[in-house]
C-alpha positions as CSV (number, residue, x, y, z in Angstrom):
1,X,70.7,120.1,49.6
2,X,72.0,121.5,52.9
3,X,74.2,124.5,52.3
4,X,76.6,126.5,54.4
5,X,74.1,129.3,54.6
6,X,71.6,126.8,56.0
7,X,74.1,125.6,58.5
8,X,74.8,129.1,59.7
9,X,71.2,129.5,60.6
10,X,71.1,126.5,62.9
11,X,71.1,126.9,66.7
12,X,74.0,124.5,67.0
13,X,76.2,126.6,64.6
14,X,75.2,129.8,66.4
15,X,76.0,128.4,69.8
16,X,79.4,127.0,68.8
17,X,80.2,130.3,67.0
18,X,79.3,132.3,70.1
19,X,81.3,130.0,72.3
20,X,84.3,130.4,70.0
21,X,84.1,134.1,70.1
22,X,83.9,134.1,73.9
23,X,87.0,131.9,74.1
24,X,88.9,134.1,71.7
25,X,88.0,137.2,73.8
26,X,89.2,135.4,77.0
27,X,92.5,134.6,75.3
28,X,92.9,138.2,74.1
29,X,92.1,139.4,77.7
30,X,94.8,137.1,79.1
31,X,97.3,138.2,76.5
32,X,96.7,141.9,77.2
33,X,97.2,141.4,81.0
34,X,100.3,139.3,80.4
35,X,101.8,142.0,78.2
36,X,100.9,144.6,80.8
37,X,102.5,142.5,83.5
38,X,105.7,142.3,81.4
39,X,105.9,146.1,81.4
40,X,104.3,147.1,78.1
41,X,102.4,150.3,78.2
42,X,98.7,150.5,77.7
43,X,99.3,152.5,74.5
44,X,101.7,149.9,73.1
45,X,99.2,147.0,73.8
46,X,96.4,149.0,72.2
47,X,98.6,149.4,69.1
48,X,99.5,145.7,69.0
49,X,95.8,144.6,69.2
50,X,94.5,147.5,67.2
51,X,92.1,148.4,70.0
52,X,91.2,151.8,71.6
53,X,93.4,152.6,74.6
54,X,90.4,153.0,76.9
55,X,89.3,149.4,76.0
56,X,92.7,148.0,76.9
57,X,92.8,150.0,80.1
58,X,89.4,148.6,81.1
59,X,90.5,145.1,80.3
60,X,93.7,145.6,82.4
61,X,91.6,147.0,85.3
62,X,89.2,144.1,85.1
63,X,92.0,141.6,85.1
64,X,93.7,143.3,88.1
65,X,90.4,143.1,90.0
66,X,90.0,139.4,89.2
67,X,93.6,138.7,90.3
68,X,92.9,140.5,93.6
69,X,89.7,138.6,94.2
70,X,91.5,135.3,93.5
71,X,94.2,136.3,95.9
72,X,91.6,137.0,98.6
73,X,90.1,133.5,98.1
74,X,93.4,131.7,98.6
C-alpha cells in the first residue's frame, strides 16, 4: 500500500512542495513591499509577519531594487 510517507519521498511531491514554498515566499515578499509602500514601518511589518527586522529590511531593499530595474527597462 502506498502511504503518505511514501508519497513525501517521491521526486514529484518534493518538486511540487518546493514550488509551493517558493510561491508563498514571493507572495510574502510582495505583501511586505506593499505594506511598506502604504507607509507601515519596517518594525511594524516585522511584527505582523513575525520576522526579524533585518530580514524585512532586506526584502524591502531587494524589492526597491527590482522596481528600479523594471523602471529602467520601460
